[in-house]
py3Dmol code that shows the C-alpha trace and the ligand (Angstrom):
import py3Dmol

protein = """\
ATOM      1  CA  MET A   1       0.000   0.000   0.000  1.00  0.00           C
ATOM      2  CA  ASN A   2       1.188   3.512  -0.777  1.00  0.00           C
ATOM      3  CA  ASN A   3       1.302   5.509   2.457  1.00  0.00           C
ATOM      4  CA  GLU A   4       2.858   8.701   1.117  1.00  0.00           C
ATOM      5  CA  LEU A   5       0.365  11.543   1.213  1.00  0.00           C
ATOM      6  CA  ALA A   6       2.114  13.459  -1.557  1.00  0.00           C
ATOM      7  CA  THR A   7       1.519  10.708  -4.110  1.00  0.00           C
ATOM      8  CA  LEU A   8      -2.130  10.018  -3.190  1.00  0.00           C
ATOM      9  CA  SER A   9      -5.294  11.713  -4.462  1.00  0.00           C
ATOM     10  CA  TRP A  10      -7.712  13.435  -2.095  1.00  0.00           C
ATOM     11  CA  PRO A  11     -10.366  10.679  -2.400  1.00  0.00           C
ATOM     12  CA  ALA A  12      -7.665   8.149  -1.464  1.00  0.00           C
ATOM     13  CA  VAL A  13      -6.753  10.260   1.567  1.00  0.00           C
ATOM     14  CA  GLU A  14     -10.412  10.719   2.509  1.00  0.00           C
ATOM     15  CA  LYS A  15     -10.855   6.947   2.701  1.00  0.00           C
ATOM     16  CA  ARG A  16      -8.088   6.796   5.306  1.00  0.00           C
ATOM     17  CA  ILE A  17      -9.120   9.644   7.595  1.00  0.00           C
ATOM     18  CA  SER A  18     -10.749   7.081   9.900  1.00  0.00           C
ATOM     19  CA  GLN A  19      -7.170   6.056  10.744  1.00  0.00           C
ATOM     20  CA  LYS A  20      -7.002   9.467  12.504  1.00  0.00           C
ATOM     21  CA  THR A  21      -3.199   9.313  12.586  1.00  0.00           C
ATOM     22  CA  ILE A  22      -0.607  10.974  10.392  1.00  0.00           C
ATOM     23  CA  ILE A  23       3.193  10.807  10.563  1.00  0.00           C
ATOM     24  CA  ILE A  24       5.056  14.066   9.854  1.00  0.00           C
ATOM     25  CA  PRO A  25       8.835  14.066   9.322  1.00  0.00           C
ATOM     26  CA  VAL A  26      10.723  17.231  10.249  1.00  0.00           C
ATOM     27  CA  GLY A  27      14.391  18.114   9.882  1.00  0.00           C
ATOM     28  CA  SER A  28      16.597  20.960   8.771  1.00  0.00           C
ATOM     29  CA  THR A  29      18.663  22.299   5.896  1.00  0.00           C
ATOM     30  CA  GLU A  30      21.976  23.044   7.554  1.00  0.00           C
ATOM     31  CA  GLN A  31      25.693  22.326   7.488  1.00  0.00           C
ATOM     32  CA  HIS A  32      26.809  18.988   8.908  1.00  0.00           C
ATOM     33  CA  GLY A  33      30.577  19.423   9.005  1.00  0.00           C
ATOM     34  CA  PRO A  34      33.085  19.177   6.152  1.00  0.00           C
ATOM     35  CA  ASN A  35      31.826  15.861   4.780  1.00  0.00           C
ATOM     36  CA  GLY A  36      28.234  15.678   6.075  1.00  0.00           C
ATOM     37  CA  LEU A  37      25.239  16.362   3.850  1.00  0.00           C
ATOM     38  CA  ILE A  38      23.339  19.641   4.189  1.00  0.00           C
ATOM     39  CA  GLY A  39      20.071  17.678   4.159  1.00  0.00           C
ATOM     40  CA  THR A  40      21.172  15.125   6.778  1.00  0.00           C
ATOM     41  CA  ASP A  41      18.410  15.882   9.288  1.00  0.00           C
ATOM     42  CA  HIS A  42      15.467  16.020   6.908  1.00  0.00           C
ATOM     43  CA  LEU A  43      16.714  13.168   4.713  1.00  0.00           C
ATOM     44  CA  ILE A  44      17.002  10.832   7.706  1.00  0.00           C
ATOM     45  CA  ALA A  45      13.678  11.948   9.212  1.00  0.00           C
ATOM     46  CA  GLY A  46      11.956  11.484   5.834  1.00  0.00           C
ATOM     47  CA  ALA A  47      13.437   8.022   5.271  1.00  0.00           C
ATOM     48  CA  LEU A  48      12.588   6.862   8.798  1.00  0.00           C
ATOM     49  CA  ALA A  49       9.040   8.228   8.499  1.00  0.00           C
ATOM     50  CA  LYS A  50       8.572   6.424   5.179  1.00  0.00           C
ATOM     51  CA  ALA A  51       9.853   3.173   6.693  1.00  0.00           C
ATOM     52  CA  LEU A  52       7.548   3.684   9.677  1.00  0.00           C
ATOM     53  CA  GLY A  53       4.582   4.287   7.371  1.00  0.00           C
ATOM     54  CA  ASP A  54       5.394   1.184   5.325  1.00  0.00           C
ATOM     55  CA  GLU A  55       5.615  -0.921   8.481  1.00  0.00           C
ATOM     56  CA  THR A  56       2.417   0.381  10.112  1.00  0.00           C
ATOM     57  CA  GLY A  57       0.237   1.382   7.143  1.00  0.00           C
ATOM     58  CA  ILE A  58      -0.129   4.917   8.504  1.00  0.00           C
ATOM     59  CA  LEU A  59      -0.031   7.947   6.205  1.00  0.00           C
ATOM     60  CA  VAL A  60       3.168   9.973   5.964  1.00  0.00           C
ATOM     61  CA  ALA A  61       2.995  13.702   5.214  1.00  0.00           C
ATOM     62  CA  PRO A  62       5.661  15.492   3.160  1.00  0.00           C
ATOM     63  CA  THR A  63       8.812  16.312   5.113  1.00  0.00           C
ATOM     64  CA  MET A  64       9.220  19.682   6.773  1.00  0.00           C
ATOM     65  CA  ALA A  65      12.692  20.111   5.268  1.00  0.00           C
ATOM     66  CA  TYR A  66      13.649  23.375   6.996  1.00  0.00           C
ATOM     67  CA  GLY A  67      14.014  23.931  10.712  1.00  0.00           C
ATOM     68  CA  MET A  68      15.379  26.306  13.323  1.00  0.00           C
ATOM     69  CA  SER A  69      19.095  26.330  12.466  1.00  0.00           C
ATOM     70  CA  HIS A  70      20.160  29.883  13.283  1.00  0.00           C
ATOM     71  CA  HIS A  71      23.416  28.782  14.930  1.00  0.00           C
ATOM     72  CA  HIS A  72      24.569  27.217  11.636  1.00  0.00           C
ATOM     73  CA  LEU A  73      23.887  30.279   9.477  1.00  0.00           C
ATOM     74  CA  ALA A  74      27.558  31.230   9.139  1.00  0.00           C
ATOM     75  CA  PHE A  75      28.085  28.127   6.961  1.00  0.00           C
ATOM     76  CA  PRO A  76      27.103  28.058   3.266  1.00  0.00           C
ATOM     77  CA  GLY A  77      24.060  25.970   2.446  1.00  0.00           C
ATOM     78  CA  THR A  78      22.245  26.588   5.721  1.00  0.00           C
ATOM     79  CA  ALA A  79      18.730  28.054   5.548  1.00  0.00           C
ATOM     80  CA  SER A  80      16.911  28.580   8.840  1.00  0.00           C
ATOM     81  CA  LEU A  81      13.402  29.356  10.016  1.00  0.00           C
ATOM     82  CA  ARG A  82      12.993  31.884  12.792  1.00  0.00           C
ATOM     83  CA  PRO A  83      11.607  30.195  15.927  1.00  0.00           C
ATOM     84  CA  GLU A  84       8.284  31.993  15.451  1.00  0.00           C
ATOM     85  CA  THR A  85       8.139  30.848  11.813  1.00  0.00           C
ATOM     86  CA  LEU A  86       8.617  27.229  12.871  1.00  0.00           C
ATOM     87  CA  ILE A  87       5.938  27.649  15.563  1.00  0.00           C
ATOM     88  CA  MET A  88       3.530  29.082  12.964  1.00  0.00           C
ATOM     89  CA  MET A  89       4.407  26.458  10.345  1.00  0.00           C
ATOM     90  CA  THR A  90       3.894  23.624  12.831  1.00  0.00           C
ATOM     91  CA  THR A  91       0.617  25.146  13.985  1.00  0.00           C
ATOM     92  CA  ASP A  92      -0.665  25.680  10.438  1.00  0.00           C
ATOM     93  CA  ILE A  93       0.198  22.152   9.300  1.00  0.00           C
ATOM     94  CA  ILE A  94      -1.440  20.541  12.339  1.00  0.00           C
ATOM     95  CA  SER A  95      -4.539  22.722  12.135  1.00  0.00           C
ATOM     96  CA  SER A  96      -4.906  21.989   8.397  1.00  0.00           C
ATOM     97  CA  PHE A  97      -4.708  18.231   8.883  1.00  0.00           C
ATOM     98  CA  ALA A  98      -6.962  18.511  11.944  1.00  0.00           C
ATOM     99  CA  ARG A  99      -9.541  20.271   9.793  1.00  0.00           C
ATOM    100  CA  ASN A 100      -9.316  17.317   7.368  1.00  0.00           C
ATOM    101  CA  GLY A 101     -10.184  15.003  10.266  1.00  0.00           C
ATOM    102  CA  PHE A 102      -6.776  13.820  11.501  1.00  0.00           C
ATOM    103  CA  SER A 103      -6.307  14.064  15.241  1.00  0.00           C
ATOM    104  CA  ARG A 104      -3.167  12.025  16.057  1.00  0.00           C
ATOM    105  CA  PHE A 105       0.141  13.572  14.991  1.00  0.00           C
ATOM    106  CA  PHE A 106       3.384  11.624  15.219  1.00  0.00           C
ATOM    107  CA  PHE A 107       6.403  13.760  14.344  1.00  0.00           C
ATOM    108  CA  VAL A 108       9.663  12.030  13.390  1.00  0.00           C
ATOM    109  CA  ASN A 109      12.286  14.657  14.150  1.00  0.00           C
ATOM    110  CA  GLY A 110      15.856  14.802  12.840  1.00  0.00           C
ATOM    111  CA  HIS A 111      17.066  18.079  14.355  1.00  0.00           C
ATOM    112  CA  GLY A 112      17.616  19.172  17.950  1.00  0.00           C
ATOM    113  CA  GLY A 113      17.170  22.868  17.137  1.00  0.00           C
ATOM    114  CA  ASN A 114      13.509  22.222  16.335  1.00  0.00           C
ATOM    115  CA  VAL A 115      12.534  20.853  19.716  1.00  0.00           C
ATOM    116  CA  SER A 116      11.979  24.054  21.694  1.00  0.00           C
ATOM    117  CA  SER A 117       9.945  25.840  18.985  1.00  0.00           C
ATOM    118  CA  MET A 118       7.861  22.774  18.176  1.00  0.00           C
ATOM    119  CA  SER A 119       7.207  22.075  21.846  1.00  0.00           C
ATOM    120  CA  ALA A 120       6.051  25.676  22.249  1.00  0.00           C
ATOM    121  CA  ALA A 121       3.676  25.204  19.302  1.00  0.00           C
ATOM    122  CA  PHE A 122       2.352  21.933  20.738  1.00  0.00           C
ATOM    123  CA  SER A 123       1.624  23.507  24.136  1.00  0.00           C
ATOM    124  CA  GLN A 124      -0.607  26.102  22.555  1.00  0.00           C
ATOM    125  CA  ILE A 125      -2.270  23.733  20.055  1.00  0.00           C
ATOM    126  CA  LEU A 126      -3.113  21.168  22.748  1.00  0.00           C
ATOM    127  CA  THR A 127      -4.595  23.902  24.917  1.00  0.00           C
ATOM    128  CA  ASP A 128      -6.716  25.256  22.083  1.00  0.00           C
ATOM    129  CA  SER A 129      -7.687  21.799  20.738  1.00  0.00           C
ATOM    130  CA  PRO A 130      -7.894  19.317  23.616  1.00  0.00           C
ATOM    131  CA  ASN A 131      -9.018  16.471  21.340  1.00  0.00           C
ATOM    132  CA  LEU A 132      -5.714  16.350  19.494  1.00  0.00           C
ATOM    133  CA  ARG A 133      -2.780  14.141  20.517  1.00  0.00           C
ATOM    134  CA  ILE A 134       0.827  14.828  19.516  1.00  0.00           C
ATOM    135  CA  GLN A 135       4.083  12.896  19.888  1.00  0.00           C
ATOM    136  CA  LEU A 136       7.514  14.262  18.977  1.00  0.00           C
ATOM    137  CA  ALA A 137      10.028  11.453  18.415  1.00  0.00           C
ATOM    138  CA  SER A 138      13.624  12.615  17.920  1.00  0.00           C
ATOM    139  CA  TRP A 139      15.302   9.588  16.358  1.00  0.00           C
ATOM    140  CA  TRP A 140      18.848  10.154  17.645  1.00  0.00           C
ATOM    141  CA  LEU A 141      17.577  10.410  21.228  1.00  0.00           C
ATOM    142  CA  LEU A 142      15.832   7.028  21.167  1.00  0.00           C
ATOM    143  CA  PRO A 143      17.537   5.008  23.948  1.00  0.00           C
ATOM    144  CA  GLU A 144      18.068   2.036  21.612  1.00  0.00           C
ATOM    145  CA  VAL A 145      19.956   4.298  19.178  1.00  0.00           C
ATOM    146  CA  THR A 146      22.067   6.097  21.772  1.00  0.00           C
ATOM    147  CA  ALA A 147      23.040   2.773  23.384  1.00  0.00           C
ATOM    148  CA  ARG A 148      24.327   1.334  20.098  1.00  0.00           C
ATOM    149  CA  GLU A 149      26.078   4.598  19.147  1.00  0.00           C
ATOM    150  CA  LYS A 150      27.836   4.574  22.491  1.00  0.00           C
ATOM    151  CA  GLU A 151      29.062   1.013  21.907  1.00  0.00           C
ATOM    152  CA  VAL A 152      30.308   1.744  18.393  1.00  0.00           C
ATOM    153  CA  PHE A 153      31.575   5.334  18.594  1.00  0.00           C
ATOM    154  CA  GLY A 154      31.978   6.033  22.328  1.00  0.00           C
ATOM    155  CA  SER A 155      32.440   9.701  23.144  1.00  0.00           C
ATOM    156  CA  GLU A 156      33.607  10.400  19.553  1.00  0.00           C
ATOM    157  CA  ASN A 157      29.974  10.344  18.382  1.00  0.00           C
ATOM    158  CA  GLY A 158      29.844  14.040  19.332  1.00  0.00           C
ATOM    159  CA  PHE A 159      26.857  16.412  19.345  1.00  0.00           C
ATOM    160  CA  HIS A 160      26.576  17.764  15.817  1.00  0.00           C
ATOM    161  CA  ALA A 161      27.478  16.087  12.536  1.00  0.00           C
ATOM    162  CA  THR A 162      27.634  13.020  14.743  1.00  0.00           C
ATOM    163  CA  CYS A 163      29.179   9.735  13.620  1.00  0.00           C
ATOM    164  CA  GLY A 164      25.716   8.187  13.857  1.00  0.00           C
ATOM    165  CA  GLU A 165      23.847  10.634  11.648  1.00  0.00           C
ATOM    166  CA  VAL A 166      26.667  10.745   9.098  1.00  0.00           C
ATOM    167  CA  ALA A 167      26.662   6.919   9.033  1.00  0.00           C
ATOM    168  CA  VAL A 168      22.911   6.800   8.383  1.00  0.00           C
ATOM    169  CA  THR A 169      23.295   9.180   5.418  1.00  0.00           C
ATOM    170  CA  TRP A 170      26.093   6.966   4.043  1.00  0.00           C
ATOM    171  CA  TYR A 171      23.644   4.065   4.204  1.00  0.00           C
ATOM    172  CA  LEU A 172      20.824   6.048   2.532  1.00  0.00           C
ATOM    173  CA  PHE A 173      23.021   7.812  -0.044  1.00  0.00           C
ATOM    174  CA  PRO A 174      26.133   5.680  -0.601  1.00  0.00           C
ATOM    175  CA  GLN A 175      27.051   7.734  -3.660  1.00  0.00           C
ATOM    176  CA  ALA A 176      27.471  10.815  -1.423  1.00  0.00           C
ATOM    177  CA  GLN A 177      30.149   9.287   0.796  1.00  0.00           C
ATOM    178  CA  THR A 178      33.149  11.568   1.214  1.00  0.00           C
ATOM    179  CA  PRO A 179      36.168  10.533   3.282  1.00  0.00           C
ATOM    180  CA  ILE A 180      37.390  12.709   6.134  1.00  0.00           C
ATOM    181  CA  ALA A 181      40.703  12.600   8.003  1.00  0.00           C
ATOM    182  CA  PRO A 182      40.351  10.945  11.427  1.00  0.00           C
ATOM    183  CA  GLY A 183      40.178  13.314  14.371  1.00  0.00           C
ATOM    184  CA  VAL A 184      37.712  14.545  16.952  1.00  0.00           C
ATOM    185  CA  ALA A 185      36.335  18.043  16.363  1.00  0.00           C
ATOM    186  CA  PRO A 186      36.544  20.568  19.202  1.00  0.00           C
ATOM    187  CA  ASP A 187      33.764  20.769  21.724  1.00  0.00           C
ATOM    188  CA  PRO A 188      34.707  23.590  24.071  1.00  0.00           C
ATOM    189  CA  LYS A 189      31.362  23.447  25.930  1.00  0.00           C
ATOM    190  CA  THR A 190      31.850  27.050  26.996  1.00  0.00           C
ATOM    191  CA  GLU A 191      28.338  28.319  26.416  1.00  0.00           C
ATOM    192  CA  TRP A 192      25.023  27.519  24.794  1.00  0.00           C
ATOM    193  CA  PRO A 193      23.164  28.843  22.900  1.00  0.00           C
ATOM    194  CA  VAL A 194      25.475  30.764  20.599  1.00  0.00           C
ATOM    195  CA  GLY A 195      24.860  32.907  17.522  1.00  0.00           C
ATOM    196  CA  PRO A 196      26.045  31.952  14.033  1.00  0.00           C
ATOM    197  CA  GLU A 197      29.400  33.752  13.979  1.00  0.00           C
ATOM    198  CA  ARG A 198      30.286  32.621  17.483  1.00  0.00           C
ATOM    199  CA  PHE A 199      29.341  29.043  16.560  1.00  0.00           C
ATOM    200  CA  ARG A 200      31.707  29.096  13.603  1.00  0.00           C
ATOM    201  CA  MET A 201      34.501  30.504  15.769  1.00  0.00           C
ATOM    202  CA  LEU A 202      34.036  27.798  18.425  1.00  0.00           C
ATOM    203  CA  TYR A 203      33.366  24.959  15.938  1.00  0.00           C
ATOM    204  CA  PRO A 204      35.415  25.963  12.877  1.00  0.00           C
ATOM    205  CA  ASP A 205      34.534  23.075  10.567  1.00  0.00           C
ATOM    206  CA  GLY A 206      30.933  22.813  11.770  1.00  0.00           C
ATOM    207  CA  ARG A 207      31.207  19.597  13.769  1.00  0.00           C
ATOM    208  CA  MET A 208      30.734  19.501  17.537  1.00  0.00           C
ATOM    209  CA  GLY A 209      32.985  16.909  19.145  1.00  0.00           C
ATOM    210  CA  SER A 210      32.491  14.230  16.498  1.00  0.00           C
ATOM    211  CA  ASN A 211      34.842  12.024  14.488  1.00  0.00           C
ATOM    212  CA  PRO A 212      32.831  10.990  11.421  1.00  0.00           C
ATOM    213  CA  ALA A 213      35.858   9.129  10.029  1.00  0.00           C
ATOM    214  CA  LEU A 214      34.346   6.311  12.125  1.00  0.00           C
ATOM    215  CA  SER A 215      31.073   6.406  10.124  1.00  0.00           C
ATOM    216  CA  THR A 216      30.315   3.615   7.669  1.00  0.00           C
ATOM    217  CA  GLY A 217      27.259   2.718   5.623  1.00  0.00           C
ATOM    218  CA  GLU A 218      27.106  -0.672   7.375  1.00  0.00           C
ATOM    219  CA  ILE A 219      26.825   0.926  10.815  1.00  0.00           C
ATOM    220  CA  GLY A 220      24.367   3.403   9.321  1.00  0.00           C
ATOM    221  CA  ALA A 221      22.162   0.564   8.098  1.00  0.00           C
ATOM    222  CA  GLU A 222      22.214  -0.968  11.562  1.00  0.00           C
ATOM    223  CA  LEU A 223      21.338   2.334  13.276  1.00  0.00           C
ATOM    224  CA  PHE A 224      18.545   2.948  10.779  1.00  0.00           C
ATOM    225  CA  ALA A 225      17.023  -0.470  11.505  1.00  0.00           C
ATOM    226  CA  ILE A 226      17.324   0.108  15.274  1.00  0.00           C
ATOM    227  CA  ALA A 227      15.697   3.548  14.978  1.00  0.00           C
ATOM    228  CA  LYS A 228      12.909   2.213  12.781  1.00  0.00           C
ATOM    229  CA  ALA A 229      12.070  -0.608  15.213  1.00  0.00           C
ATOM    230  CA  ALA A 230      12.104   1.804  18.163  1.00  0.00           C
ATOM    231  CA  LEU A 231       9.820   4.219  16.298  1.00  0.00           C
ATOM    232  CA  VAL A 232       7.357   1.413  15.490  1.00  0.00           C
ATOM    233  CA  THR A 233       7.165   0.656  19.231  1.00  0.00           C
ATOM    234  CA  LYS A 234       6.871   4.330  20.153  1.00  0.00           C
ATOM    235  CA  LEU A 235       4.073   4.918  17.649  1.00  0.00           C
ATOM    236  CA  SER A 236       2.246   1.806  18.795  1.00  0.00           C
ATOM    237  CA  ASP A 237       2.548   2.905  22.449  1.00  0.00           C
ATOM    238  CA  PHE A 238       1.305   6.372  21.511  1.00  0.00           C
ATOM    239  CA  LEU A 239      -1.798   4.951  19.818  1.00  0.00           C
ATOM    240  CA  LYS A 240      -2.410   2.411  22.621  1.00  0.00           C
ATOM    241  CA  MET A 241      -2.309   5.179  25.179  1.00  0.00           C
ATOM    242  CA  ASP A 242      -4.907   6.954  23.115  1.00  0.00           C
ATOM    243  CA  GLN A 243      -7.265   3.935  23.186  1.00  0.00           C
ATOM    244  CA  SER A 244      -6.899   3.692  26.949  1.00  0.00           C
ATOM    245  CA  GLY A 245      -8.376   7.179  27.135  1.00  0.00           C
ATOM    246  CA  VAL A 246      -5.524   8.511  29.283  1.00  0.00           C
TER     247      VAL A 246
END
"""
ligand_1 = """\
1
ZN
Zn 21.867 16.761 12.214
"""
view = py3Dmol.view(width=600, height=400)
view.addModel(protein, "pdb")
view.setStyle({"model": 0}, {"cartoon": {"style": "trace"}})
view.addModel(ligand_1, "xyz")
view.setStyle({"model": 1}, {"stick": {}})
view.zoomTo()
view.show()
């Protein structure tokens, strides 16, 4: 069954509104270090959401490919939404789908910078529309993923342009693999948040404490499968909780 909203007609979508649930991938368009892909966060979120839809038969909305990435703006290729823009975009997308009849929103998130703005949007939406239910699942924070990353990469996984996310892109886009000299990027941990110019001064090549020379497509495939399985469980728990009326 095709679960991708973008390639369905409206009558086909209408037949599936009784499902109530829609999966929405969200990421960013931002630098990911000297050999990481600009689209890393939205490409991974989109691929995981598609896999989740295929596994569960739930509709998947088009990916929100831009996010709140202000701190990366000093690097070419980064395009960022202001926090208020992301709040409004999230609100408008949810309220549009809610008007269609969807009431359960499962976001697959690929970017940490989105969390505060999206959570702010959710707080308001859930206050205004108490019948809606929302779950934000950030794939790299799933305990199953972090446990395996720790085993494979240790502390060299880092915090941005991580070994794990670079590895998953090598699995999804093997033709885009670019080697990088081994070495852990600086992670001065002096302050957070920082503005774009300060970020580039503190993290000159865009990575934060990572050594993506350790990334391989094979490990990426494994992490993708772990994340997908964990998301299937998380979505199922989310919908079960709904049935229990809690
Ligand atoms: Zn990322």
